[in-house]
N, C-alpha and C positions, 0 to 999 in steps of 0.2 A: 689536907694542907690548904693554905690560902694561895690563890693564884689570880693574877689579873688576866682576864680573857677578852678577846675581841670576837664578836659574833656577827657583826655587820659592818658596812663601810661608812666611814665618817671621820669627824675630828676626834682626837684622843679623849677630850673631856666628855664626849658624848657616847663613845662606843666601848670604852674600857669598863668592865664590871668586875668587882671582887667576888670570886667564886670559891666555894669549898669543894676540893677535888681529891680523888685518891692519889696517893704518892705514886709517881710513875715508876714502872719497872724497866730497867735497862735491857735492851736487846743485844744481839751480837755487835761487838765493836763499840758498845756504849758504856758510859759510866753515869751514875746518878750523883749529883753534887748538892750538898746542903748549902744554900746560898748565904754568903756573908756580905756580899756587895755585888751590884749589877750595874754595868755600864749602860748609860742612856744615850742613844744616838738618833740622828735624823732618820735613818732607815726604819726605826720603830714608829716614827710619825707616819712615814709613807706606807708602812704596812697597815696601820689603822685606816688610812685612806684607800687602801688596796691599789696604790699606784707604784709600789715597789716591785721590781721584776721577780723577786724571790718571795712574794707574799704567799703564805700557806693557804690551802683551800680549806674551807670549813672553819669552825671556831678554833682559835689558837691563842697561846700565850706568847706575846712578843718578848724581845730581849735577846740581842745577838751575842752578848758576851757577859761573863760573870766570873766571880771568884768564890771559892768555898772549899768544903771538905768532902772528899769522896765518901759517900754513904752506902753505895752498892755498885757492883760491876757486872757487866754482861758475861755470858758463859765462856767467852773466848778472850777475856781481857785480863792481863796480868798486871794488876795495880793494887797496891795495898789500901785497905780501908783506912780512912783517916788522913790520907795524903792531901795536902793543900795544893790546889791547882787554880790556874786561870784558864778559861775555856772559851772557845767559840761554841755556842750551844747548838742543840738540835731544834732550832727555832722553825726550820722548814717542815719539821714533823709536828709542829704545834707546841713544843716543850721548850720555850725560851726561859730566860733568867728572871723574869718578873714574877717569880713564885718562890715559895719557901724552899722548894727543891726543884731541880731541873735536870734534864738529860743533856749529855754532850758526847760527841764522838771522842773516843780515847785518843785518836790520832790528832785531834785538834785541842788537846789539853796539855798544859805545860806547867812546870814548876814556876813558882813566883820568884822573879829575880831578887837576889839579896839587895835590900835597900828600898823595896817597894812594900807599902802596907797593902792589906786586902783591898782597901778603897782605891788606892792608886792603881793596883793591878787590874781591878775590874774594868777600868776604861783604857787600859794600856795596849793590849795585844793587837786588836784590829787596826787602830789608827797607826801604830808604829810599825806593824808588819807592812801595811800598805805604803807608808812613807819610805821604808827601807827598799821595798821592791821598786818604787818609783825613782827615788833619788840615787840608789846604789846600783841596782840591777839594770834598770831601764835607762836612766839619764847618765850614769857614770859620772856623777857630780864629783868635782875635784876641789881641793882646797883653793880658796881665794876666788873661785868662780862666783858669779852673781846669780842668786836665787830669789825669784819673786814668788810669794805664796799668796794665793787668793783665798779669801775667807779665813785669814790667818788667826782669828780669835775663836774659831769654832773647833770642835773636837779633832777633825782631820787636820786643820791648819796648825793647831798647837803642835802636833807630832812632827809636821814637816818643818816648822820653824826651829824647833829644838834639835831635831836630828840634823838639819842643815847646819846649824851652829856647831854641833858636835863634830861634823865632818869638815869643818873649817871654811865653810862658804860664807860669803857676805849676804846676809838675809834682808830682803825688803818685804815687809808685811803690808799687804793690800787689805784695807779695812773700810768700814762704812761710817765711822765716827771717831771722835777723839778718845772716848772711853775705851774703845777697842784698841786704838793705837797705843794708848798708855799701857794697857794690859800686855800687848805684844812686845813693847820695849822691855817690860819686866821679864818676858820670856827669853830675851836676848836678841831680839831683832835689831839689826844695825840701824835701819831706817823704816819709816812707815809712810804710806800714802793713803789718803782718803779718796776713794774712787768717785765719791759723790761730788767732789770739787771739779770734776771734768778733766778733759785733756790728759787722760791716764797715760797713754803711750808716750806723748811728748815729755811728760814729767819723769817717766821711767828712764827715758834716754838722757835727759839732763842729769838725773841722779847718778847715772853711770858714765858720765863724761862723754856722752854721745855714742857709746858703744852698744848699749842695749843690754838685756839680761841674758845669761847663758841658759837658764832653765826657768820655766814657769810651771808651778805646781798648782793644778786646777781641780779642786773638789767641788766647784760650784757651777761651772758652765755659764751660759747666757752671755749677754752683751759685754759685761766686764771682762770676762775671759777672752772674748773675741778681740777686744781692743788690746788687751795685754799681749796677745799673740803677735801683734804687729810691732812690738818693741823688742823682739828677740834679736840677739847678736848673731853674727855669722856663725853657723854650725850650732845655733841654739836649738833647744829641745822643749817642746810644749807637751806637758804631761797631762793627758786627759784621764782624770781620776774619778770624777763624779759629776752629778748634776743637781746640787742642792738648790739651785735657782729654779729648777723645774724643767730645764732644757740643757742638753749637751751643747757645748760650744761648736759653732759652725766655722771651721777654719778655711780661709781662702787658699786653695791649692796653688794658685798662681803665685801668691805671696811667698809660700814655702819654697817654690822653685827658684824665684829670682833672688831670694836671700840665703839660699843653701841652709834652710832650717828644717826641722823635722817635727811631725805630729806623732806622739808616742802614746800608745795605750798602756794603762796600768790596771792590772786585775790581780787580786790577791788569791784567787781560787786556783785549784788544780796544781798546787805545789806538792811535791812528795814529802813524806815525813822527814826524810833525810835533809831535804832542802829547808824545811821549816825548822828543824833542830839547829841547823847551821845559823839561820837568821836569829833564832832565839838566843843562841850562844853569843852572837855579836852584840845584840841589843842588851843582853844581861851584863856583858863586860862593860858597855858604855854606862849602864846604870850603876854598877858596882864602883866604877872609877869616878863617879860624880859628874860625868860629862853629859848625862842624859837623865831626865826625870819626868815623871808625868805631872800634870797640873790639873787637879780636880778643884773646881771653884765652888761647887754646890753639892752638899749631901742632902738627898731627898729621902724623907721617911717613907716607909713602905706604903702607908695609906695616902700619901700625897702624890703618887705617881701620875694620875690623870692630869692634875693641874700642872705638874712639872713638864710633862710631855706637851701640853698645850702651850706653855710658855716657849718651849723650843720650836713648836710649829709656828708661833707668832713672831719668831726672830727676836725675842726679848732676852735671850740668854747669852752671856759672855762666858766662854770657856767650856769646861766639861762638867756634866752632872753625873752623879752616881747614886743609885738607890741603895739604901741600907735597910736591914730588917727592922 
């Protein structure tokens, strides 16, 4: 089978090579999936650079999530061949979704919600699972509360904007240019702010009638996030989700104390299968009712993966990219 492999550290366009490999055999607790679509995300760029905390050791195939048909199962897995699934892959073992077939833990594989195509499903689970954990489990976001999403036009931001709207929040998309602002308005964002215009915190406060925002969803980190954190309303929650900028946000503890606000960590790992099934059910209901949808902006042919990942690395992508065979 064909697979994109990384065998050294560097930029995606330099270190990804197309390799002919044996079809992988699933071990205990694993399934093998014939890929019909693979989600492309910033962690895949960081794995190429070897700066992602979960980068595999030795040569590996990146790709954290994918959709496809089960083609083999491990000795202890009760799943029918031919089942269509969306999965978080066994990328840490070197078998990611940027291949014609990939391995995935059975416990991290789920049926595709009614209303999602294979392409939409391939980039759906990880961003929306993380958004659910952040907005629902950790922030307890309520209808009519004010939600600011940093990096709102990226894969993680898209999920938070759309889920926030589905939950009844007033969503403010924080972006870097007008093209991204227009895109986020199309997703349902109530208002947008270009952080490059400066004075982000003051504008967030003016936009909320001086009250500030109830929740900041931050998959980016860096100075933009740090400024947004100073615009939290009383009892506001700052959700530390990621560090797409290259650095986690450094939040002033004194400011948290004097404003009665909270810094809240968001991590989608270590959830039980029962917990994941419950979240999958909730998200599936939102999709089936039309209140939530994924937004894939670019379909990438299998052979164009290195250049697509490089565009993502260079911050020239708006929205979510998915690779197709």
